[in-house]
Wavefront OBJ file of the C-alpha trace (Angstrom):
o trace
v 125.679 23.183 144.663
v 124.507 26.493 143.367
v 125.502 29.635 145.320
v 122.342 31.392 146.406
v 123.880 34.546 147.815
v 126.122 37.174 146.238
v 127.990 40.139 147.646
v 127.595 43.054 145.353
v 129.994 45.987 145.174
v 129.476 48.857 142.596
v 132.331 51.222 142.402
v 131.434 54.905 141.947
v 134.350 57.118 141.286
v 133.739 60.822 142.145
v 133.926 61.398 138.434
v 132.217 64.787 138.052
v 134.114 66.802 140.698
v 137.091 67.293 138.482
v 136.996 66.635 134.759
v 140.352 64.801 134.772
v 138.970 62.225 137.275
v 136.321 61.160 134.754
v 138.716 59.686 132.189
v 141.159 56.842 132.004
v 144.873 57.133 131.252
v 145.802 59.701 128.523
v 146.675 57.886 125.311
v 150.340 58.917 125.298
v 150.679 57.308 128.788
v 149.232 54.024 127.699
v 152.093 52.333 125.813
v 153.802 48.862 125.946
v 156.869 50.269 127.708
v 154.822 51.919 130.493
v 156.482 51.346 133.789
v 155.200 51.548 136.490
v 151.611 50.385 136.030
v 149.340 53.206 134.752
v 147.422 55.050 137.491
v 144.060 54.062 135.978
v 144.917 50.419 136.265
v 146.361 50.902 139.797
v 142.946 52.574 140.679
v 140.928 49.684 139.431
v 143.111 47.139 141.178
v 142.895 48.961 144.493
v 139.083 49.282 144.107
v 138.869 45.583 143.670
v 141.050 45.011 146.821
v 138.883 47.384 148.958
v 135.637 45.900 147.483
v 136.595 42.434 148.587
v 137.859 43.610 151.954
v 134.520 45.104 152.644
v 132.906 41.705 152.472
v 135.419 39.904 154.649
v 133.917 38.045 157.635
v 130.734 37.331 155.739
v 129.381 34.025 154.387
v 132.178 32.117 152.719
v 129.634 30.350 150.499
v 128.759 33.671 148.799
v 129.864 34.746 145.370
v 131.098 38.235 144.838
v 130.299 40.619 141.845
v 132.319 43.804 141.527
v 131.143 46.226 138.934
v 132.682 49.414 137.453
v 130.678 52.009 135.670
v 130.713 52.834 131.993
v 133.786 54.839 130.805
v 135.887 53.977 133.741
v 138.802 53.433 131.307
v 137.888 56.017 128.620
v 141.013 58.157 127.813
v 140.750 61.874 127.898
v 141.098 62.077 124.134
v 137.916 60.058 123.596
v 139.197 56.696 122.388
v 142.197 54.473 122.619
v 143.827 53.095 119.536
v 143.367 49.391 118.938
v 146.862 48.759 120.083
v 146.417 50.713 123.300
v 143.157 48.866 123.896
v 145.040 45.508 123.678
v 147.510 46.920 126.347
v 144.631 47.753 128.696
v 143.197 44.274 128.115
v 146.618 42.694 129.162
v 146.428 44.627 132.376
v 142.897 43.479 133.072
v 143.797 39.924 132.326
v 146.626 40.170 134.870
v 144.144 41.440 137.491
v 141.798 38.661 136.704
v 144.325 35.906 137.067
v 144.973 36.956 140.604
v 141.337 37.022 141.594
v 139.526 34.086 143.360
v 137.183 32.088 141.091
v 134.186 32.888 143.156
v 134.485 36.591 142.075
v 133.138 38.091 138.856
v 134.548 41.521 137.825
v 132.952 43.876 135.357
v 135.652 46.277 134.343
v 133.287 49.005 132.951
v 133.874 49.992 129.403
v 136.674 51.019 127.050
v 136.128 53.267 124.056
v 138.588 52.542 121.173
v 139.064 53.129 117.539
v 137.563 50.674 115.047
v 138.672 49.228 111.690
v 138.244 52.413 109.632
v 138.162 56.177 110.252
v 135.480 57.495 112.402
v 134.398 54.043 113.597
v 134.420 53.216 117.334
v 133.520 50.592 119.878
v 132.373 51.043 123.497
v 133.038 47.571 124.955
v 132.369 46.217 128.347
v 135.050 43.791 129.668
v 134.434 41.246 132.310
v 135.609 37.934 133.730
v 135.523 35.283 136.424
v 138.493 35.159 138.685
v 141.210 32.915 137.149
v 139.459 32.722 133.799
v 139.851 34.514 130.468
v 138.731 38.066 130.065
v 135.628 38.366 127.945
v 133.811 41.358 126.411
v 130.582 42.454 124.892
v 130.057 45.593 122.696
v 127.681 48.405 123.077
v 125.169 48.436 120.095
v 123.599 51.841 120.500
v 125.795 54.845 120.630
v 125.270 58.607 121.351
v 127.387 61.690 121.653
v 128.452 60.734 125.199
v 130.437 57.742 123.882
v 133.199 60.080 122.712
v 133.306 62.795 125.402
v 135.760 65.688 124.722
v 136.748 64.486 121.308
v 135.458 66.808 118.665
v 137.401 65.283 115.802
v 136.534 61.701 116.645
v 132.768 62.056 117.138
v 131.808 62.795 113.644
v 130.263 59.347 112.785
v 128.153 58.711 115.842
v 125.579 60.555 117.967
v 121.990 61.552 117.757
v 120.217 62.522 114.580
v 116.944 63.861 115.772
v 115.544 60.922 117.735
v 117.421 58.307 115.829
v 120.191 56.483 117.565
v 123.378 55.498 115.575
v 124.259 51.806 115.751
v 127.882 50.757 116.365
v 129.245 50.367 112.837
v 131.884 47.793 114.082
v 129.358 45.181 115.165
v 127.687 42.532 113.044
v 124.121 43.041 111.987
v 122.904 40.495 114.438
v 123.211 41.207 118.068
v 124.996 38.027 119.237
v 128.464 39.431 118.748
v 130.962 38.639 121.406
v 131.886 36.271 123.018
v 128.743 34.557 124.185
v 125.230 34.797 122.554
v 122.939 37.395 123.920
v 125.489 39.028 126.188
v 125.269 36.441 128.979
v 127.463 34.081 130.907
v 126.976 31.522 133.652
v 128.539 32.308 137.048
v 128.076 30.087 140.050
v 125.177 28.380 138.329
v 123.446 31.656 137.704
v 122.710 33.131 134.399
v 124.180 36.706 134.189
v 123.084 39.124 131.528
v 125.062 42.484 130.588
v 123.915 45.788 129.113
v 125.658 49.116 128.445
v 123.673 52.249 129.180
v 121.509 52.854 126.038
v 121.328 49.191 125.216
v 119.512 48.734 128.557
v 117.243 51.650 127.901
v 116.274 50.234 124.508
v 115.769 46.773 126.045
v 118.193 44.801 123.850
v 118.801 42.200 126.245
v 115.076 41.828 126.959
v 114.333 41.579 123.214
v 117.200 39.355 122.179
v 117.750 36.883 125.111
v 117.000 33.321 124.338
v 116.450 32.472 127.973
v 115.712 34.760 130.933
v 118.538 35.801 133.182
v 118.912 35.551 136.953
v 120.953 38.774 137.269
v 120.976 41.619 134.776
v 124.037 43.853 135.254
v 124.043 47.418 133.646
v 127.175 49.616 133.484
v 126.202 53.144 132.643
v 126.751 56.878 132.800
v 123.470 58.675 133.633
v 121.088 55.664 133.413
v 118.425 54.957 136.048
v 116.644 51.616 136.733
v 113.727 51.205 134.326
v 110.727 49.459 135.844
v 109.235 47.557 132.985
v 105.631 48.244 134.189
v 106.102 51.840 133.137
v 105.949 53.196 129.641
v 109.210 54.811 128.459
v 108.951 56.741 125.141
v 105.947 54.637 124.196
v 107.918 51.470 124.486
v 106.662 48.784 126.936
v 108.850 45.933 127.900
v 106.401 44.053 130.238
v 105.186 41.538 127.722
v 108.449 39.703 127.389
v 110.012 37.460 130.083
v 112.976 39.460 131.190
v 114.298 37.735 134.186
v 113.647 34.578 136.062
v 111.016 35.240 138.697
v 113.076 36.491 141.701
v 115.729 37.895 139.310
v 117.814 40.937 140.131
v 118.706 44.047 138.149
v 122.032 45.914 139.254
v 122.777 49.334 137.986
v 126.316 50.556 138.366
v 126.329 54.246 137.145
v 129.017 56.769 137.062
v 126.543 59.155 138.718
v 126.431 57.237 141.965
v 122.824 58.233 142.897
v 121.538 56.094 140.059
v 123.377 52.904 141.185
v 120.854 50.476 142.668
v 119.796 46.870 143.084
v 116.207 45.768 142.408
v 114.518 42.418 142.848
v 112.180 41.992 139.843
v 109.647 39.550 138.607
v 109.874 37.664 135.242
v 108.684 40.851 133.445
v 111.362 43.035 134.937
v 108.845 44.792 137.250
v 110.427 45.979 140.481
v 109.285 44.022 143.533
v 111.832 45.462 146.080
v 114.766 47.794 146.080
v 117.774 46.603 148.027
v 119.349 48.945 150.631
v 123.030 49.657 149.960
v 125.808 50.646 152.337
v 127.989 53.376 150.938
v 131.569 53.550 152.085
v 134.154 56.088 151.026
v 137.784 55.320 150.449
v 140.846 57.282 149.363
v 142.195 55.331 146.506
v 145.154 56.664 144.458
v 144.711 59.975 146.302
v 141.072 60.232 145.045
v 137.962 60.056 147.189
v 136.019 56.993 145.883
v 132.671 55.588 146.885
v 131.845 51.941 146.939
v 128.255 50.823 147.423
v 127.632 47.389 148.828
v 124.751 44.898 149.403
v 124.138 41.276 149.618
v 121.473 39.585 147.496
v 119.774 36.203 147.899
v 118.663 34.358 144.821
v 116.169 32.421 146.850
v 114.263 35.472 148.122
l 1 2 3 4 5 6 7 8 9 10 11 12 13 14 15 16 17 18 19 20 21 22 23 24 25 26 27 28 29 30 31 32 33 34 35 36 37 38 39 40 41 42 43 44 45 46 47 48 49 50 51 52 53 54 55 56 57 58 59 60 61 62 63 64 65 66 67 68 69 70 71 72 73 74 75 76 77 78 79 80 81 82 83 84 85 86 87 88 89 90 91 92 93 94 95 96 97 98 99 100 101 102 103 104 105 106 107 108 109 110 111 112 113 114 115 116 117 118 119 120 121 122 123 124 125 126 127 128 129 130 131 132 133 134 135 136 137 138 139 140 141 142 143 144 145 146 147 148 149 150 151 152 153 154 155 156 157 158 159 160 161 162 163 164 165 166 167 168 169 170 171 172 173 174 175 176 177 178 179 180 181 182 183 184 185 186 187 188 189 190 191 192 193 194 195 196 197 198 199 200 201 202 203 204 205 206 207 208 209 210 211 212 213 214 215 216 217 218 219 220 221 222 223 224 225 226 227 228 229 230 231 232 233 234 235 236 237 238 239 240 241 242 243 244 245 246 247 248 249 250 251 252 253 254 255 256 257 258 259 260 261 262 263 264 265 266 267 268 269 270 271 272 273 274 275 276 277 278 279 280 281 282 283 284 285 286 287 288 289 290 291 292 293 294 295 296 297
């Protein structure tokens, strides 16, 4: 039987109070011989524990979705090497294997070096508890994708009003690992977007079928109501969600994090109230915002 209710936790690190809190582990600390576990991985692991604890005592028939914002694992230097990225992936896989199968974790994004000089990826990693880690790439990049990395940011960014595309992705948008950035979780169709890809409506324009829940990991991205014009683009003429669908924004700037019930055109019908609780995780004050959504409402 399809799960009709989901506990939602969005993790909002107090990323802008101190610069060093914004980034993941420094590159020289993320290596194969690293022991003990890197602090950034410990932070994510402990956030997941607290997020699940906050839903204890609720409906056991609920699924749980835990979401981290964009750049939660971005190193201070701007991008991990490909080898360091693989080390981070191994840590995330270990976390996923110890997670119940009614939990979906979105681990935010990792920025890493691509195949040639000055090529980079900003990938979202996610997975269902006990299953294999999956990922999907950000297609549209801007200067923010390589914060604090002057020498690495030469090939991406804004040129006037033109957005650079990620040079590491294929020409078609169905890159990895499932077509159109979607998976099935507890018999619901989940779609994923990363920041500017959401703003540009890539999931809306490319999805074969509408989604039940659209999850956005971002840094400085508000919910876009598709009945409003944004830079002369209108998304309201394309079926975006199933009627009674949900859009969940998990943003590094916590005030932008939100959950909206939408109609099939992505127009907001209702904004969900969210309970914000604050934890001290790895000696850092961290906010987790929670709500429960019903897919039958």
